[in-house]
DRENZA-642077 format. One record per atom (N, C-alpha, C): residue in one letter; atom name; x, y, z. Coordinates in Angstrom, 2 decimals. Example, Ala and Ser with C-alpha at 12.3 -4.5 7.8 and 13.67 -1.06 7.14 Angstrom:
// DRENZA-642077
(padren A N (13.19 -5.69 7.80)) (padren A CA (12.30 -4.50 7.80)) (padren A C (13.20 -3.30 7.80)) (padren S N (12.85 -2.25 7.08)) (padren S CA (13.67 -1.06 7.14)) (padren S C (12.90 0.03 7.87)) 
// end
This chain:
// DRENZA-642077
(padren X N (42.98 -261.24 133.22)) (padren X CA (41.71 -260.45 133.93)) (padren X C (42.22 -259.72 134.61)) (padren X N (42.95 -260.39 136.03)) (padren X CA (43.37 -259.87 137.47)) (padren X C (43.95 -258.59 137.07)) (padren X N (44.81 -258.49 136.00)) (padren X CA (45.26 -257.27 136.11)) (padren X C (44.44 -255.74 135.04)) (padren X N (43.17 -256.47 134.65)) (padren X CA (42.45 -255.43 134.22)) (padren X C (41.42 -254.86 135.36)) (padren X N (41.09 -255.74 136.08)) (padren X CA (40.29 -255.19 137.35)) (padren X C (41.51 -254.34 138.23)) (padren X N (42.37 -254.61 138.44)) (padren X CA (42.95 -253.61 139.49)) (padren X C (43.25 -252.33 139.01)) (padren X N (43.32 -252.44 137.45)) (padren X CA (43.75 -251.07 136.73)) (padren X C (42.61 -250.46 136.86)) (padren X N (41.29 -251.00 136.77)) (padren X CA (39.95 -250.24 136.72)) (padren X C (39.51 -249.92 137.98)) (padren X N (39.63 -250.76 138.74)) (padren X CA (39.50 -250.09 140.00)) (padren X C (40.00 -248.94 140.96)) (padren X N (41.68 -248.89 140.19)) (padren X CA (42.26 -247.91 140.90)) (padren X C (41.92 -246.32 140.18)) (padren X N (41.75 -246.82 138.63)) (padren X CA (41.17 -245.72 138.04)) (padren X C (39.49 -245.08 138.79)) (padren X N (38.99 -246.10 139.28)) (padren X CA (37.95 -245.45 139.57)) (padren X C (38.14 -244.38 141.16)) (padren X N (39.12 -245.03 141.77)) (padren X CA (39.47 -244.37 143.30)) (padren X C (39.92 -243.56 142.98)) (padren X N (41.12 -243.00 142.17)) (padren X CA (41.35 -241.89 141.62)) (padren X C (40.60 -240.73 141.13)) (padren X N (39.67 -241.16 140.23)) (padren X CA (38.19 -240.24 139.70)) (padren X C (37.32 -239.51 140.28)) (padren X N (37.29 -240.38 141.96)) (padren X CA (35.88 -240.00 142.58)) (padren X C (36.22 -238.94 143.12)) (padren X N (35.28 -237.79 143.05)) (padren X CA (35.55 -236.31 143.86)) (padren X C (35.49 -236.32 145.39)) (padren X N (36.64 -235.82 146.21)) (padren X CA (36.00 -235.45 147.23)) (padren X C (35.38 -234.86 148.13)) (padren X N (34.28 -235.11 148.70)) (padren X CA (33.53 -234.40 149.44)) (padren X C (34.08 -233.35 150.70)) (padren X N (33.35 -232.09 150.40)) (padren X CA (33.72 -231.25 151.40)) (padren X C (33.35 -231.61 152.59)) (padren X N (33.73 -231.27 153.44)) (padren X CA (33.63 -231.36 155.19)) (padren X C (33.29 -230.61 156.12)) (padren X N (32.11 -230.36 156.30)) (padren X CA (31.68 -229.01 157.42)) (padren X C (32.30 -229.25 158.23)) (padren X N (32.47 -227.88 158.91)) (padren X CA (33.26 -227.89 160.09)) (padren X C (32.30 -226.65 160.90)) (padren X N (32.20 -227.17 162.48)) (padren X CA (31.31 -225.92 163.57)) (padren X C (32.99 -225.45 163.98)) (padren X N (31.92 -224.22 164.16)) (padren X CA (33.40 -222.78 164.99)) (padren X C (32.63 -222.98 166.37)) (padren X N (32.89 -223.07 167.61)) (padren X CA (32.38 -222.50 168.58)) (padren X C (33.79 -221.25 169.00)) (padren X N (32.78 -219.95 169.03)) (padren X CA (33.68 -218.94 169.53)) (padren X C (33.45 -218.36 170.67)) (padren X N (34.16 -217.64 171.78)) (padren X CA (33.86 -217.12 173.18)) (padren X C (34.19 -216.01 172.86)) (padren X N (34.13 -214.77 173.14)) (padren X CA (34.61 -213.32 172.90)) (padren X C (34.46 -213.36 174.60)) (padren X N (35.73 -212.98 175.21)) (padren X CA (35.32 -212.29 176.90)) (padren X C (34.46 -211.45 177.04)) (padren X N (33.55 -211.21 177.91)) (padren X CA (32.92 -209.99 177.73)) (padren X C (33.53 -208.78 178.52)) (padren X N (33.64 -207.56 177.88)) (padren X CA (34.48 -206.72 178.66)) (padren X C (33.63 -206.31 179.93)) (padren X N (34.54 -205.72 181.04)) (padren X CA (33.81 -205.32 182.38)) (padren X C (33.25 -204.23 181.96)) (padren X N (31.26 -204.53 182.71)) (padren X CA (29.98 -203.46 182.97)) (padren X C (29.60 -203.40 181.21)) (padren X N (29.75 -204.20 180.57)) (padren X CA (29.05 -204.26 179.32)) (padren X C (27.96 -205.19 179.65)) (padren X N (26.66 -204.07 179.39)) (padren X CA (25.41 -205.07 179.76)) (padren X C (24.82 -206.19 178.35)) (padren X N (23.76 -206.97 179.04)) (padren X CA (23.50 -208.02 177.95)) (padren X C (22.96 -207.51 177.04)) (padren X N (21.79 -206.49 177.48)) (padren X CA (21.16 -205.73 175.88)) (padren X C (22.37 -205.12 175.02)) (padren X N (23.31 -204.52 175.53)) (padren X CA (24.24 -204.11 174.42)) (padren X C (25.00 -205.00 173.78)) (padren X N (25.20 -206.21 174.08)) (padren X CA (25.61 -206.95 173.50)) (padren X C (24.36 -208.10 172.53)) (padren X N (23.25 -208.08 173.19)) (padren X CA (22.17 -208.33 172.09)) (padren X C (22.18 -207.43 170.82)) (padren X N (22.19 -206.33 171.16)) (padren X CA (21.96 -205.47 170.05)) (padren X C (23.12 -205.20 169.15)) (padren X N (24.09 -205.33 169.61)) (padren X CA (25.44 -205.38 168.40)) (padren X C (25.09 -206.96 167.68)) (padren X N (24.86 -208.10 168.37)) (padren X CA (24.16 -209.09 167.69)) (padren X C (23.52 -208.97 166.16)) (padren X N (22.12 -208.42 166.77)) (padren X CA (21.36 -208.45 165.58)) (padren X C (21.72 -207.10 164.97)) (padren X N (22.39 -206.26 165.33)) (padren X CA (22.98 -205.39 164.13)) (padren X C (24.14 -206.10 163.20)) (padren X N (24.80 -207.19 163.71)) (padren X CA (25.59 -208.09 162.65)) (padren X C (25.17 -208.93 161.76)) (padren X N (23.67 -209.25 161.89)) (padren X CA (22.72 -210.20 161.36)) (padren X C (22.97 -209.91 159.72)) (padren X N (23.23 -208.87 158.97)) (padren X CA (22.81 -208.83 157.73)) (padren X C (24.48 -209.30 157.23)) (padren X N (25.71 -209.27 157.79)) (padren X CA (27.06 -209.12 157.63)) (padren X C (27.23 -210.76 157.56)) (padren X N (26.21 -211.49 158.40)) (padren X CA (26.22 -213.08 158.27)) (padren X C (25.69 -213.66 157.51)) (padren X N (24.56 -213.08 157.12)) (padren X CA (23.65 -213.44 156.11)) (padren X C (24.35 -213.39 154.63)) (padren X N (25.63 -212.69 154.52)) (padren X CA (26.07 -212.89 153.35)) (padren X C (27.35 -213.33 153.61)) (padren X N (27.34 -213.90 154.05)) (padren X CA (29.15 -214.17 154.50)) (padren X C (29.13 -215.94 153.72)) (padren X N (30.30 -215.68 152.83)) (padren X CA (30.13 -216.82 151.79)) (padren X C (30.87 -218.35 152.48)) (padren X N (30.21 -219.43 152.26)) (padren X CA (30.32 -220.52 153.04)) (padren X C (30.03 -220.68 154.58)) (padren X N (29.07 -219.82 154.86)) (padren X CA (28.58 -219.93 156.31)) (padren X C (27.23 -220.77 156.19)) (padren X N (26.69 -221.52 156.61)) (padren X CA (25.66 -222.37 156.67)) (padren X C (24.59 -221.96 157.76)) (padren X N (25.10 -222.09 158.75)) (padren X CA (24.34 -221.65 159.99)) (padren X C (25.22 -220.56 161.22)) (padren X N (24.39 -219.69 161.95)) (padren X CA (25.40 -219.30 163.07)) (padren X C (24.38 -219.37 163.75)) (padren X N (24.62 -219.58 165.44)) (padren X CA (23.58 -219.05 166.19)) (padren X C (24.61 -218.01 167.31)) (padren X N (24.08 -217.36 167.76)) (padren X CA (24.31 -216.24 168.74)) (padren X C (24.28 -216.71 170.04)) (padren X N (25.45 -216.82 170.83)) (padren X CA (25.37 -217.07 171.98)) (padren X C (26.11 -216.17 173.26)) (padren X N (25.29 -216.49 174.41)) (padren X CA (25.57 -215.46 175.60)) (padren X C (25.94 -216.48 176.38)) (padren X N (27.00 -216.28 176.85)) (padren X CA (27.33 -216.94 178.82)) (padren X C (27.78 -216.48 179.73)) (padren X N (27.90 -216.87 180.87)) (padren X CA (28.78 -216.22 182.03)) (padren X C (29.75 -215.39 181.61)) (padren X N (30.17 -215.96 180.84)) (padren X CA (31.83 -215.39 180.90)) (padren X C (32.12 -214.51 179.58)) (padren X N (31.15 -214.43 178.58)) (padren X CA (31.72 -214.37 177.07)) (padren X C (30.47 -214.43 175.86)) (padren X N (30.66 -214.13 175.29)) (padren X CA (29.39 -214.07 174.17)) (padren X C (30.30 -214.52 172.75)) (padren X N (29.56 -215.06 171.81)) (padren X CA (29.82 -215.48 170.45)) (padren X C (29.38 -216.13 169.63)) (padren X N (29.72 -217.23 169.36)) (padren X CA (28.54 -217.82 168.68)) (padren X C (29.18 -219.47 168.32)) (padren X N (28.00 -220.55 167.75)) (padren X CA (28.17 -221.45 167.26)) (padren X C (28.22 -221.45 165.43)) (padren X N (29.08 -221.35 164.73)) (padren X CA (28.86 -221.54 163.35)) (padren X C (28.85 -222.86 162.63)) (padren X N (28.14 -223.06 161.89)) (padren X CA (28.53 -224.26 160.87)) (padren X C (28.73 -223.57 159.53)) (padren X N (29.81 -224.13 158.87)) (padren X CA (30.50 -223.64 157.60)) (padren X C (30.26 -224.72 156.80)) (padren X N (30.59 -224.34 155.31)) (padren X CA (30.14 -225.38 154.17)) (padren X C (31.86 -226.52 154.37)) (padren X N (32.61 -225.75 154.71)) (padren X CA (34.16 -226.04 154.33)) (padren X C (34.98 -225.52 155.90)) (padren X N (36.28 -226.21 155.86)) (padren X CA (36.82 -225.63 156.72)) (padren X C (37.77 -224.40 156.11)) (padren X N (38.04 -224.40 155.27)) (padren X CA (38.76 -223.34 154.75)) (padren X C (37.85 -221.93 154.65)) (padren X N (36.90 -222.30 154.19)) (padren X CA (35.95 -221.24 154.40)) (padren X C (35.52 -220.33 155.74)) (padren X N (35.69 -221.25 156.88)) (padren X CA (35.78 -220.93 158.20)) (padren X C (37.10 -220.60 158.67)) (padren X N (38.32 -220.95 158.31)) (padren X CA (39.43 -220.63 158.39)) (padren X C (39.75 -219.33 157.79)) (padren X N (38.73 -218.80 156.57)) (padren X CA (39.17 -217.54 156.13)) (padren X C (38.40 -216.19 156.62)) (padren X N (37.30 -216.73 156.93)) (padren X CA (36.69 -215.67 158.17)) (padren X C (37.18 -215.48 159.07)) (padren X N (37.87 -216.35 160.12)) (padren X CA (38.45 -216.39 161.03)) (padren X C (39.69 -216.40 160.93)) (padren X N (40.18 -215.04 160.09)) (padren X CA (41.62 -215.16 159.81)) (padren X C (42.47 -213.98 160.72)) (padren X N (43.37 -213.56 160.57)) (padren X CA (44.05 -212.06 161.28)) (padren X C (43.08 -210.82 161.28)) (padren X N (42.61 -210.69 159.94)) (padren X CA (41.92 -209.07 160.45)) (padren X C (40.66 -209.90 161.12)) (padren X N (39.99 -210.84 161.38)) (padren X CA (39.08 -211.01 162.25)) (padren X C (39.68 -210.73 163.50)) (padren X N (40.81 -211.61 164.03)) (padren X CA (41.16 -211.43 165.09)) (padren X C (41.67 -210.33 165.60)) (padren X N (42.31 -209.62 164.71)) (padren X CA (42.81 -208.22 165.09)) (padren X C (41.20 -207.05 165.43)) (padren X N (40.51 -207.30 164.41)) (padren X CA (39.15 -206.81 165.25)) (padren X C (38.64 -206.67 166.30)) (padren X N (38.53 -208.53 166.65)) (padren X CA (38.00 -209.01 167.73)) (padren X C (38.76 -207.84 169.24)) (padren X N (40.16 -208.03 168.73)) (padren X CA (40.91 -207.46 170.19)) (padren X C (40.65 -206.11 170.19)) (padren X N (40.65 -205.14 168.98)) (padren X CA (40.77 -203.61 168.91)) (padren X C (39.16 -203.67 169.64)) (padren X N (38.22 -204.35 169.32)) (padren X CA (36.93 -203.73 169.94)) (padren X C (36.47 -204.23 171.11)) (padren X N (37.35 -205.46 171.45)) (padren X CA (36.91 -205.84 173.03)) (padren X C (37.96 -206.03 173.62)) (padren X N (39.08 -206.03 173.51)) (padren X CA (40.36 -205.61 174.34)) (padren X C (41.27 -206.68 174.82)) (padren X N (40.49 -208.08 174.18)) (padren X CA (40.67 -209.40 174.36)) (padren X C (40.60 -210.10 173.30)) (padren X N (41.71 -211.41 173.23)) (padren X CA (41.06 -212.54 172.26)) (padren X C (40.03 -213.17 172.24)) (padren X N (39.57 -213.78 171.24)) (padren X CA (38.53 -214.77 171.16)) (padren X C (39.39 -215.97 171.52)) (padren X N (38.63 -217.27 171.70)) (padren X CA (38.72 -218.82 171.86)) (padren X C (37.74 -218.94 170.42)) (padren X N (38.89 -219.90 170.02)) (padren X CA (37.70 -220.74 168.63)) (padren X C (38.38 -221.91 168.81)) (padren X N (37.38 -223.22 168.58)) (padren X CA (37.20 -224.47 168.81)) (padren X C (36.68 -224.98 167.24)) (padren X N (37.59 -225.56 166.58)) (padren X CA (37.05 -226.08 165.28)) (padren X C (36.72 -228.08 165.64)) (padren X N (35.81 -228.17 164.94)) (padren X CA (35.25 -229.37 165.28)) (padren X C (34.42 -230.16 163.60)) (padren X N (35.14 -230.99 163.06)) (padren X CA (34.47 -231.73 162.21)) (padren X C (33.08 -232.31 162.15)) (padren X N (32.16 -231.67 161.34)) (padren X CA (30.76 -232.39 161.10)) (padren X C (30.45 -233.20 160.29)) (padren X N (30.61 -234.39 160.87)) (padren X CA (30.74 -235.71 159.47)) (padren X C (29.21 -235.82 159.09)) (padren X N (28.13 -235.19 160.17)) (padren X CA (26.60 -235.74 159.80)) (padren X C (25.57 -234.52 160.72)) (padren X N (24.98 -234.02 160.16)) (padren X CA (23.60 -233.20 160.94)) (padren X C (22.47 -234.03 160.82)) (padren X N (21.56 -233.29 161.77)) (padren X CA (19.97 -233.72 161.57)) (padren X C (19.37 -232.80 162.39)) (padren X N (18.10 -232.45 161.97)) (padren X CA (16.93 -231.72 162.72)) (padren X C (16.14 -232.45 163.45)) (padren X N (15.95 -231.97 164.66)) (padren X CA (14.83 -232.71 165.41)) (padren X C (13.61 -231.75 165.32)) (padren X N (12.55 -232.41 165.78)) (padren X CA (11.36 -232.22 165.58)) (padren X C (10.73 -230.96 166.51)) (padren X N (11.38 -230.22 167.17)) (padren X CA (10.94 -228.89 167.69)) (padren X C (11.48 -228.06 166.31)) (padren X N (10.44 -227.21 166.39)) (padren X CA (10.99 -226.17 165.14)) (padren X C (10.03 -224.58 165.31)) 
// end
C-alpha cells in the first residue's frame, strides 16, 4: 500500500504542467543631448502599433525620466522578453540613440489592479 501511494504521488508530481512566469523589464535609454521631450513623446506615440502586436507583451508603460526614457514592460514569459530585447534590438537602440540601453528583469509572481482607473 505504501509503495502504491509513492508511485501515484510521483506520477502526479511529474504530470503537472509548469506555469509560465511573467516577467517585468525596466528599460532606460539615455536621452541624447539636445533632444526635446516633445520629440521623445512623438516617437513613443509612433511606436504604439509595433508594441500592440508584439508577441508575449502584456502591457507597456512608456516612461520619461530626468536622464533617460524607455518603459516598463510586462511580458507573459521571460523567453518572450529576451527574444524582443535580443541583439537586434540592442543594435537598433545603439544606432538610433548612440548609447546602450540598460535593462533590468524582474520576476512577477503576482499582479493586482488598484481602484483608480
